[in-house]
C-alpha positions, 0 to 999 in steps of 0.5 A, a space after each residue: 765366541 771368543 776363546 781364551 789366550 794362552 797366557 790367560 789359560 796358563 794363569 788360571 790353570 796355575 791358580 786352580 791347580 794351586 787351590 786344588 792341592 796346596 794344603 795336604 800335610 807333611 810328617 817325619 820319615 819312618 823307615 819301612 823296616 819299622 812299619 807293620 802292614 795296616 788294613 785300608 779301613 784302619 789306615 783311612 780312619 787314621 787319616 780322617 782322624 788327623 784331617 785338618 778342619 778350618 772355618 777360615 784359612 789364609 796363605 799370604 805368600 805363594 811363589 808359582 813357577 809354571 812350565 807348559 812345554 811352550 812357555 815358562 811363567 812365574 807369578 806371586 799369589 795369595 789365597 783366602 778360603 771360607 769353609 763351604 763358601 768360597 776359595 779366592 786367589 789373587 795373583 800378581 807379578 812385580 807387584 802388579 795385579 794380574 787376576 783373581 780366581 773365585 771358586 764357590 759351590 756353584 761357579 767359577 769366576 776368573 778376572 784377567 786384569 791384563 787382558 781385560 777379560 773374564 770367565 764365568 762358568 761351571 766346573 764342567 768346563 774346567 774339568 774338561 781343561 784338566 781332564 779330571 772330574 772336579 767340583 768345589 767340594 772335591 777342591 775343599 776336601 783336598 784343601 782340608 787334607 781330608 781327601 777321602 771325603 769326596 768319595 760318593 760312597 764309603 763303599 768305594 773305599 772298600 776297593 782300595 788296598 794298603 801296603 808299605 813301600 819306601 817308609 810310607 803307607 800306600 793306599 791304591 785302587 784294587 784295579 791298579 794292583 791287579 794291572 801292575 801284577 799282570 804287567 810284572 808277569 809280562 802279560 802285556 796283552 792281558 793288561 791291554 784287554 783289561 784297559 780296553 774293557 774300561 774304555 766306556 768309563 775311563 779307567 782311573 787308578 789312584 795311589 796315595 802315599 801317607 806318612 806312617 806317624 802323622 798319617 798325612 799325605 806325602 804324594 798323590 798319583 792319579 793315572 788314567 790308563 785309558 787315555 794315557 794321562 796322569 797327575 802327580 803331586 809331591 809335598 816338601 818343606 813343611 811348616 807347622 801351623 796351629 798344631 797341623 802341618 802344611 807343605 812349604 813346597 809342592 811339585 806338580 806334574 800333569 801329563 796328558 797325551 804327550 803334553 806336560 805341565 809342571 808347576 812348582 810352588 813355595 808358600 809361607 804366611 799361613 793363618 787360620 784367623 777369621 777373615 771376611 772375603 771381599 767380592 770379586 768386582 767385575 770391571 765395566 767393559 771387560 769381555 767374556 771369554 771361554 775355556 774351550 
């Protein structure tokens, strides 16, 4: 079995992470003193009411800077998406095509033109690479700004608490609030026991930060307390498209067992005009490689 090169791994990881996070939306800042507490249920309804919906979506210019601690790489990319069907990213450097990544409900296809290789797989392999469970609809949910639509059951949201901090509304896993309070009281051993009880099912706690006027996300933090890894996303430099807002800049930091990946992206050229996606052509004699 042939395994993937480091360059190919970085290239696809950058493309996939971009597809996962790029379109969460912005807003104006409101000071904390003007905010009144809002229940999690009402806050979630406001977020869903303001979620972006689309049939087709296109981002014409994406600049990507990636640092995995061992090497630094920069790319340019474009993205097209058709709702419930496909997300397609094309990446280049110095106007030379490097690869294409196609995500559909059933599969992932990545073609690496530089190394004349390709990856064709399901989402379990990529989830293993990122150490977070993902599928097409989770990616699409975040792409549309409706991050809560990928919860399996609406009752899952009842375990979330809401509060105000630094001029933002925050929704956080109830487990995280309890764990933080225990830690603040200096009861480290109790906190460790709480984490150990969740060893069989990794203890992942989520924190979402929302603007209080437009109810759009400014930051997302996913923390796996069992395996000491986390994913942090921050959104900035917003642009308005079709009465909705999109970040012109995203900073992502992925910490995994002492290793860190940083991704910086700047974007422009948004469009919701209808467009047909072209199939990803797999050239003859390209060799299949594997993520693991």
